[in-house]
C-alpha positions in Angstrom: 77.8 98.2 99.4 79.0 100.7 102.0 82.5 102.1 101.4 83.9 100.8 104.7 82.6 97.2 104.3 84.3 97.2 100.9 87.7 97.7 102.6 87.1 94.6 104.7 86.4 92.5 101.7 89.5 93.6 99.9 92.6 91.9 101.2 95.9 90.4 100.3 96.7 86.7 100.8 99.5 86.1 103.3 101.1 82.7 104.1 100.7 80.9 107.4 97.2 82.0 108.4 98.0 85.7 108.4 94.9 86.4 106.3 92.6 86.1 109.4 94.7 88.6 111.2 94.5 91.0 108.3 90.7 90.6 108.1 90.5 91.4 111.8 92.6 94.5 111.5 90.7 95.7 108.4 87.4 95.1 110.2 88.6 97.1 113.3 89.8 100.0 111.1 86.6 100.0 109.1 84.3 99.9 112.2 86.2 102.6 114.1 86.3 104.9 111.1 82.6 104.4 110.4 81.6 105.0 114.0 83.7 108.2 114.2 82.3 109.5 110.9 78.7 108.7 112.1 79.3 110.6 115.3 80.3 113.8 113.6 77.7 116.4 114.7 76.0 113.9 117.0 77.9 114.6 120.3 75.9 116.8 122.7 77.4 118.3 125.8 75.8 115.6 127.8 77.8 112.8 126.2 80.5 111.5 128.5 81.8 108.7 126.3 81.0 106.5 123.3 82.2 102.9 123.3 82.1 100.3 120.6 82.6 96.6 120.2 82.3 94.3 117.2 82.4 90.7 116.2 82.2 88.8 112.9 78.7 90.1 112.1 77.7 92.5 114.9 78.6 96.0 115.9 77.5 97.4 119.3 77.8 101.1 120.3 77.2 102.4 123.8 76.7 106.1 124.4 77.2 107.2 128.0 75.3 110.4 129.1 75.7 112.7 132.1 72.2 113.3 133.4 68.9 112.3 131.8 69.1 111.1 128.2 67.1 113.6 126.2 64.8 112.7 123.3 67.2 114.7 121.0 70.1 112.5 122.2 68.2 109.3 121.4 67.4 110.7 118.0 71.0 111.6 117.3 72.1 108.1 118.3 69.4 106.6 116.1 70.9 108.5 113.2 74.3 107.2 114.1 72.9 103.7 114.1 71.3 104.2 110.7 74.6 105.4 109.2 76.4 102.3 110.6 73.7 100.1 109.1 74.3 101.7 105.7 78.0 101.0 106.0 77.6 97.5 107.3 74.3 96.1 105.8 75.1 92.5 106.6 75.9 93.2 110.3 73.6 93.3 113.3 74.1 96.9 114.5 72.8 98.2 117.8 73.2 101.5 119.7 72.5 101.8 123.4 72.1 105.0 125.3 72.9 104.8 129.0 73.0 107.2 131.9 76.1 107.3 134.1 76.3 110.7 135.8 79.6 112.6 136.1 81.8 111.1 138.7 80.5 107.6 138.0 83.0 105.2 136.6 82.7 104.2 132.9 83.8 100.6 132.8 84.8 98.9 129.5 82.8 95.8 128.8 84.4 92.8 127.1 85.7 93.8 123.7 84.8 97.5 124.0 87.0 100.4 123.0 86.5 104.1 123.5 85.6 106.0 120.3 85.0 109.2 122.2 85.6 110.3 125.8 85.2 113.9 127.1 87.7 115.5 129.4 86.5 115.4 133.0 88.1 116.8 136.1 
């Protein structure tokens, strides 16, 4: 069992339905920490942003690139995906590489949060 998914399964019972809120918070923390750890060493200068969303059994990552997405970038994001799968083996994990050149707006999709965003003038 991945070390982050274990944190999601360990919780304290709270009265009045607060357990669902705690599980959501634990899942958010576990997913964001796992994505950030998986991204270590995977960010090339062409990456403008990395966004993430999650549901009960799915994690989606969207890596936004400036210019053409190189094969090495796809390989790096594939490794990120593999690391996420190892942390969340019971989840449907997907990583998408998209091109939005500098100056183009990066819009958050429903449920997404930024995990990485480079400084742009």
